[in-house]
C-alpha positions as CSV (number, residue, x, y, z in Angstrom):
1,M,-76.2,15.6,5.3
2,K,-78.3,15.1,2.0
3,E,-77.4,14.2,-2.0
4,A,-76.1,17.8,-2.5
5,E,-73.6,18.0,0.1
6,M,-72.5,13.9,-0.7
7,K,-72.1,15.4,-4.5
8,Q,-69.7,18.4,-3.1
9,I,-67.7,15.8,-0.8
10,G,-67.1,14.1,-3.7
11,K,-65.9,16.9,-5.6
12,F,-63.8,17.8,-2.8
13,V,-62.0,14.7,-2.8
14,T,-61.3,14.9,-6.4
15,E,-59.9,18.3,-6.2
16,A,-57.8,17.1,-3.2
17,I,-56.6,14.5,-5.2
18,D,-55.5,16.2,-8.1
19,A,-54.1,19.1,-5.9
20,K,-52.0,16.7,-3.5
21,D,-48.9,18.7,-4.0
22,N,-50.4,22.2,-3.8
23,R,-51.0,23.4,-0.3
24,E,-52.6,26.6,-1.2
25,K,-55.1,24.7,-2.9
26,L,-55.7,22.2,-0.4
27,E,-56.1,24.8,2.4
28,K,-58.8,26.4,0.3
29,I,-60.3,22.9,-0.1
30,R,-59.8,22.7,3.8
31,Q,-61.7,25.9,4.4
32,E,-64.5,25.0,2.2
33,V,-64.8,21.7,3.7
34,K,-65.0,23.0,7.3
35,A,-67.8,25.7,5.6
36,L,-69.9,22.7,4.6
37,C,-69.7,20.9,7.8
38,Q,-70.6,23.6,10.0
39,P,-74.0,23.0,10.0
40,F,-73.8,19.5,10.7
41,P,-72.1,18.9,14.2
42,V,-70.7,15.8,15.3
43,Y,-72.8,14.1,18.3
44,R,-71.3,12.5,21.1
45,I,-73.5,9.8,22.2
46,E,-71.8,8.8,25.8
47,E,-72.5,12.5,26.5
48,G,-75.5,13.3,24.6
49,I,-74.0,16.7,23.4
50,A,-73.1,17.9,19.7
51,V,-69.6,19.4,19.5
């Protein structure tokens, strides 16, 4: 992840705080976060694989 993704993550955090009582908006943000993270798999060092 680079600067552009970090800026988007900051926006997600702000939106989530503002929508803390709005389940529909939070679900939309959740889906957007998943889409943003899709190209950046988590790497497990102990197994040497990306998940």
